[in-house]
C-alpha positions, 0 to 999 in steps of 0.5 A, a space after each residue: 672184705 676189707 674196704 677202703 675209702 679215700 676220707 676228706 676229713 681226715 685226707 687219707 685212705 680209711 678202713 670202713 668200719 660201719 655203726 651197725 655192722 652189716 649196714 651201711 647209711 649214705 647220703 648223697 647231695 641229689 641235684 638242684 632240679 632249674 634245668 638239665 643235669 650235665 655230664 659232670 653232674 651224672 659224673 658225681 651220681 654214677 660213682 655214687 652207684 659204683 659205691 653202691 654196687 661195692 658194698 653191694 657186693 661186699 654183702 651190706 644192707 645199704 640205706 642211700 637217701 639222695 635229697 631232691 634240691 627243689 627251693 633256696 639254693 641261690 645262685 652266688 652259693 658262697 654269700 648267700 645272694 642272687 636269684 634263687 635258682 628255682 625261682 630263676 629257672 622258672 623265669 627262663 622257662 615261663 612256667 612256674 616253680 613248681 612245674 620246673 621241679 617237675 619237669 627237670 626232676 623228669 628229665 634227671 631221672 630219665 638220665 638216671 635210668 638210661 644210666 642203669 643206676 641203682 634208685 636210691 632208697 629214699 629220694 626226700 624234696 627239700 619242700 616237702 622238710 620245710 617243717 624240720 628245717 625250720 626245726 633246725 634252726 629253732 635248735 640252732 638259735 636256742 644253742 645261741 648259733 644264730 642272729 638276724 640280719 634285718 631284711 636278710 635272714 637268719 644266719 649262722 655264726 662260724 665264729 662260734 664252732 671251732 672246727 668251722 672248715 676243718 672237712 678241708 684242713 681250714 680254720 678260722 683264725 686269721 679270716 678276713 672280710 672278703 678272704 673267700 667271698 665279696 664280703 657282706 658287712 652285715 654279716 659277723 664273720 665272712 664265713 657266715 651262711 643263711 639258715 633262713 631268708 626273708 621274702 624280699 617285702 616288695 616281691 612274691 615268692 613262687 615258693 615261701 613259707 611262714 616260720 617264727 622268723 616271718 615268711 620265708 624259705 629255708 637256706 640251702 644248706 640246711 635241707 641235707 643237715 634237716 632230711 638226713 638227721 631224720 632219715 639216717 639218724 643222728 649219726 650215719 656211715 657216709 656223706 658223699 658229693 661233688 669236690 665242689 662241695 667240700 669248701 662250701 655245702 659240706 662245710 655247713 653242714 657239719 658247722 650246723 649240724 654237729 651242736 646238735 647230733 654231737 661230732 661226729 655226725 658223719 663218719 667217712 666223707 667222700 668226694 669225687 673230682 670234676 669232669 673238665 670240657 674240652 678247655 680244661 675247666 670243670 662242667 658247669 651248669 653256671 658257664 650257660 653252656 653244658 653238655 647233658 645225655 642229650 648229647 651224648 643220645 643224639 649223637 647216638 652214643 648208647 648211654 653205657 657208652 657213658 657209664 664205661 667212660 666213667 668206669 675207666 676213671 678213678 673219682 680221685 681224679 680229674 676227667 677230661 671229656 672229648 666226643 673223640 674219647 666217646 668215640 674210642 670209648 664206645 669201640 671198646 664197649 663194643 668190642 666187649 659187647 661182641 665177645 659177649 654175644 660169642 658166649 651166649 652161643 657156647 653150649 655143653 659146657 658148665 661154670 668152673 667154680 672156683 674159676 669163677 670164685 677166684 676172679 669174682 673175689 679179685 674184681 671185688 677186691 680191685 672195687 673196695 680198695 678206694 673203688 678201683 673200677 678202672 682195675 676192674 675193667 683190666 680184670 674183665 679184659 684179662 679172663 675174656 681174653 684167656 685161653 684157659 676159662 671157659 666160655 660159661 664161665 666167662 658168660 657168669 664172669 660177665 653177668 658179676 660184671 653187670 652187677 658190680 659195675 652196672 654196664 649191661 654187657 649181657 642186656 646189649 649183647 643179646 640184642 646184639 645176637 637178635 638184630 644179627 638174626 635180621 636179614 639185611 636189606 639188598 642195597 646195603 649188601 650190594 655195598 658190602 659186597 662192592 665193599 668187599 671187592 673193593 678190599 681185594 682191589 686194594 682201593 681202600 678209600 673206597 673200601 672206607 667210604 662203603 663202610 661209612 654208608 652202610 653205617 650211616 644206614 644203620 649197619 655195620 660191618 664185622 670182618 671175619 677170618 671167612 669174609 664179613 658178616 652184616 649186622 645191625 647196629 646196637 
């Protein structure tokens, strides 16, 4: 099936053509493990997972590399200044850099697993590829792309790379100091960036290494180029990341990679739009306050509700987050789980292969057309409600939806069936009976109050045509 994706470099939808038939190699920028991962970052990782599942559904062999940044990411990315985020995080938590790297990596992986994301093929750490990053800088130095700023570091001279900024439609012509950043007078050009930073003379860093230029640490951008070339080769299919990375980080990756590999280094660039907070601004760690999966779990939401919420949007559109929206999403998700639970009791039916294949292909087609996850969910609602599809076929389709979107409908439905077999305690039964009497008396306020008490106790009421059922919450 033809696959179309929006290429940031060409700014248009393109049909995907793999470098090697039947295989796809893609690199996704991973977390900087100095703090918890916020929901905006997790939206980006979920879109990577949807991308991977789409390729798998189309029969591709997927090699996915996602890095762990544990050194070199400065607080001011655009001016190569400020503290290393890892060193700053260590000081904040009163731990070593290595301890916080391991702690926040584990927390990230907990969120990653709770959201049912397929593991990367390889998950390299920047600190394990220092040798390769030094070699990258040496090659660029030999080719005449670098210069040294004393007591600062080795910098890339962007004026030597004629296509700098092409990823977002920019060029170096007409640049002025300060056009993008507060200009460092020692830089030759405002866009120049650090490849290797020298350790401060009066400060002992926890993470530093010997190099041909002195003791220091790599610039943030170097790791992705060095690791992707090592693990995917000098040319690979797709590079992904949040839209904020396209203007600086990815522009710098291209500039330092293509003199070595020859253009193009990457065939297709895919960028994901922001998650907005309640103020309408991009969710970001740098704002100090941010929401992570702990907030979702603490409020009692199944992590799949957040995954479902992300799937209802499109990766090229910004998505506004609120707890009110999460409430509505939770109800929609629960309704689909309820439908699947009812399907599990279906007996003496067989899957209609022709019908199954038709709907399965329609869902793959929607995903293959620029990752239209929301269109897949519309198809799910359509076949779930259809009276012309038997239960066995619907259940088989739901199992496929779980492969394609990773929403675990069938898993949650099986748990729901088990919970429904558990008898409610006497006090909950009494509250349910009082609610039924209140409804008979049309005392809707009392009925709602009693339902709230039942919900707060971990149970819920399902109204049926014959009355009601009491079930434990999933």
